[in-house]
N, C-alpha and C positions, 0 to 999 in steps of 0.2 A: 268121678274123675273131679274134684269142683270148681267153682270159680276158680281164677288166678285174683290174687291178692292186688288192690290196685294200687299203682302208685300214690306216694308219696302225697304230688301234687295235683291231686285228682281224688279227693273224697265225693264221697255223694251230697252231704251236706253245702261244696259249691255246686255241686249239679243243678241240686232241688230250687240253692235257689238263682241261679239263674235261670232254670224255668218259669218258675214264679214269676221274677222280675220282667220274663219276657208273656206271660203271659199278662200283666197289669197292661204292660205299654199294647200289647194287640189287641185288650179289652177297651182302653182310652177311645185309641185310632176307630177301632171300630162303632165305636158308641158315635162321638163325633162324626166321623164319614154318616152314620145313618142319620146324626138328625139333620146334616148343611143339608143330605141327599132329599130329604123330608119337606125341606123347603123350596130347594124347588124343584122337584116333582107337588107342591101347594099352586106352583105358579109365582111365586113372588117375585123371583126373579126374569129378568129375559137372558136366554140364551138363544137368539135367531140364528146365526151361524155354526150352529151343534143340529138345526131341527127340532130342538125337543129337552128337556132336562137328563143328564146325562149319567145315569152310577157309577160310581166310581170304583172303575176296576180295583180298586187295592181292598173294599172293601170283599171280595174273595182273597189275596193273599192274609189280610189280615183274618178273615174265620178260620183258617187251615192253622193259621203259625196259634193261633187259642186253642183250634183245637187238641192241637198236637200238644203241647203245653200242657192244658188239663188231662188230657190219656197220657202222658207220660208222667207225671208228678201222682196221680194218683196210683200207676202201677206200679213205680216203683215205691210206695207208702203203702200199697196195697199187699206186697204178694212178698216175700222172703227172699224172695231171687232177685238180682239186681238184673236187667233188662240189658242184652249183649250190649259191645257196642256198635258194631255195626248196623244194629238195627237204628240208634242215633245215628250214625255217621248220614246215612240214606234217608229218611228220615229229615233229618237237620238238614241238609242241602236241598232237597225239595221245596221246607219254608224260608230259604234263604234265597235259592235262585229265586222261584216264586214269586214271594216279594219282591227284591230285586226289581224281575221283569212287570209284576203289576205298577209301582212305585214309578220309574221309567216310561210305559204309555200313560200314564195319567197325567203328571207332569210336560207328556207331548200335546195334551188334550188342551190342560187347565194355559198353559205355558200365557196363553190373552190376557189370562184375567188375574196375572199375579198382582201386577203393579196400582189397576186401582178398584176393585175388586170388580163384583159382578154391578149391572144394570137394574134399576127393581122396575116392577111389572109396576104400569099406572095405576089397576083400580088394591093395589097393595099398599098401606102409608104406614105400616110398620117392619117396611122391607129395610133393610140392612147391609146393601152386598159388598161392605168393604168387612162389617164384621164377622159377613159368611166367609169371604173368602180369610180372613186371617184364620177364624179357627180349620178348615182347610189345609191355614202354611201350620201349624198346629200340629194338626193329624199326620200329616204327610211328616214331619220331625218327629214324630212319635214312630209313625211304621218305617221311616227311616234307624231311627234304634233300637226297632226289636228285629231289623236285619243287619245293623253290627254285632248284637247277640247273638242270633244265631249264624252267624258267619263263627263268631267267636267259638261256640260251642261245639261246630261242628270240625274246628281246628281242633280241640281238646279230644269231642271224639276219636278223631283220624289218629294221632299220638297216641293215643287208649289204642287204640285198636294193633295200633303199628308196635305198642311192647306187653300184649298178647302174643300176638302172633308168632312175635319173636319169641318170649318168653316158651309159647308151644314148643318152638323149633328147634331149642333149648335142649328141653326137658324129653323131645322125641329123639334127639340122634344121642342125648345118655341114655334113653332107653335100649338103643339100637345098637350103644357101645358096650353095655353090657352083658349083653345077648353075644358077642362074639366070643 
């Protein structure tokens, strides 16, 4: 019993392209958030209302989406058998929901800083609080784009799994009818 043929609209190259794109957008967001967090931890900005620098929760979500993208692409390219669509459904749902949750949490914490940027600490002359805030806005938009792409991959995998199960159900019914 082999793996069923994929639908015309669901090709492996499209799936790989979308997964590579999610990996790139996750990597961009992860790098920017990492750099801006290092600037906060260096004491360039004053975050007195939070009691200290806050590590962005989006880092966890983007790290997971990057890891899952790399794993899925490597397995698809290195193995001779495709990954079952049910696995994609599960891990794409985790990636999408986890990223949405961390983006919402981040937005709630950082909303006061979105208008004017961060206040620079007195002893740091090279600080640009507005630039840090703008970079974090860009990283958040890249994380949102990654979330949209993962939702699209999740829906595609759900449809593919449904079609696969529907096809298996029809073939099982045909086998049972032939034995009668």
